[in-house]
C-alpha positions, 0 to 999 in steps of 0.5 A, a space after each residue: 500500499 505504501 507502494 501505491 501512495 509512493 507511485 502516486 506521488 511520483 506521477 502527480 508531482 504533488 503530495 499523494 497524502 493530501 490529495 483525495 483519491 477515490 479508489 484509494 479511499 475505498 480500498 482504505 475503507 475496505 482494508 480498515 473494515 477487514 482489519 477491523 472485523 478480524 481484530 474484533 473477532 480475534 483481538 478486541 475479545 482478548 483485549 477486552 477480556 484481558 482489561 476486564 480481568 485486570 480491572 476485576 483483580 484491581 477492584 478485588 485488590 482494592 476490596 481486599 485493601 479495604 478489608 484489610 484496612 478495616 481488619 486493622 482498625 478493628 484489631 487497633 480498637 480491639 487492641 486499644 480495648 484490651 489494653 484499656 481492660 489490662 490497665 483497668 484490671 491492673 489498677 483493679 488488682 493493685 488497689 485490691 493488693 493495696 486494700 489487702 495490705 492495709 487490711 493486713 497491717 491493720 489486723 496486724 496492729 490489731 493483734 500486736 495491740 491485743 497481745 500487748 494489752 493481754 501481756 500488760 494485764 498478765 504483768 500487772 496480775 503478776 505484779 499485784 500477786 507478787 505484791 499480795 505475796 510480798 505484803 503477806 510475808 512482810 506482815 508474817 515477818 513483822 509479826 514474828 519480830 513483833 512477837 520476839 520483841 515483846 517477848 524480849 521486852 516482857 522476858 516472858 512467853 505471851 499466852 495466845 490471847 496476848 499474842 492475838 492482841 499484840 498481832 491485831 494491834 500491830 497490824 492496825 498500826 501497819 494499815 494506818 501507816 500504809 494508808 496514810 503514805 498511800 495518800 
């Protein structure tokens, strides 16, 4: 075809591409139509199929990307919720541990206070018992000394009634002196 165009260009002396040649135009249209129908039957379907297939793959890739983005957003929200829950759980556990520690400390203090109170009471009772025992020992010793002193002063043994009278007098004197010294 190029040869025909070049041949016409030489014979007419002008540019054959610009000149309108009816025969050439018909053959060009017929050739174009034949090539178009052949391409339509053989190539355009395949090309359109490839274009459609590529469009579908791109659409699927975009859909998958949207799904992945949505999943990532959900995972991010879920992770944030789990982190918030973990922080809340940690705070609750710390508060519970703090409360239990304070409760244990309070119980320990109460136990120590009650033990101290009990020991103080026991010691007080022991001191009072020891004081009573010592008073009784002192009274007994005073009575014996009084009897001995009375015997030496009177140079005789006292009978039971004299001993009782001297003991009572001595005890009364001691009680009066003790009461006076306590006040």
